[in-house]
N, C-alpha and C positions, 0 to 999 in steps of 0.2 A: 459516335453514336449510334445505336439504327434508331429507328423509327419501329411503331407496333408495326405496320403492314411487312413492313423488311421482316422483323423476327416472327411478325406470324409465318411468311414465305420464307424463311429457313428451318424454321420448325417442319414447315411442310416437307422440306427435303428431307431433314432428318432423319422424320419417320422410317421412311425405310434402311437408313443406314445402322450400319454394325458397329458395335466399338471394335474402332483398332487398336486401342492399348489398353492396360490397365493397371492400375496402381493397387501396392501391396500394403503389406506393413510396414517397408522402409521410406513410405510416404512420396515429397515430391523430393529428386534427386536433381542434381547436375543433368543428370543423363535424361530423368526421362522432359526436363524442358527439351532440351536440344532436338530429343526426338519428335514432342510433342511440335518441336518450331521450322523443323520438314515437315513434316507433315501438311501443319497448316502452308504451308508457303508450297506445295505437291497438290492440297489437296483443297484448302481456301476452306473446307465444315468436316468436321471430325465428331465423333463419340463416343469417350472413355469412360470404361466400366472403372467404380472403386468398390475393393473387393471388398465382402467382410471383415476379413478380419484384421483391416488395415484403422478402424476408430477414426476414420475421415467423415468428415460430414460431403456430400457431397457441391454445396452449394457453397462453402464458405472455401472447397479445394478446390472449384470450377474458380473463384473468382480472383484466387490468390496465382493458379497457375494464368490466366486471361492478363494480371495484371504485368506480370515478369514476361511473357512474349509480344506481349504488346496485338491480345485478340480480344478480342469481345464476347461475352458472355452470353447465350439465347436461353437454355433453358435444362434443369435437371428434373432427373424424378426417378423419387426412390436412388439408387446409387450408381445413377448414370448421368452425364451429361452432354449438353454441346457447348462446339465453342467456332467463332464463325473471325476469318483476317482474311482480307483479302490480299491474291496475292500479283503480284506484278504482268499474268499474264488473264488476271479477271475472267476463270471459268465460271461462274456463274453470273449473270444477268440478275442483279440488285434491283426489284421495282424502286421508283425515286419515290 
């Protein structure tokens, strides 16, 4: 569980990130979950875009994906959301 200070720190880092993945009308598939899992291990912090034709809600989708891959939901703005999961290499120095 992220503290408010940690969530704020991650939001500031995510501000400069580009979306690395898009979820379309196919929704959440096993392949997408596998790609998100790999991306979280490599980057720790990722931003994902939901296409307009998918009819998915960003916050609900983010929470569902976060639960599936063992990540933390950071934020959603419009059709984009940010997820965080600490990797074995600890790339991001989180505040306490």
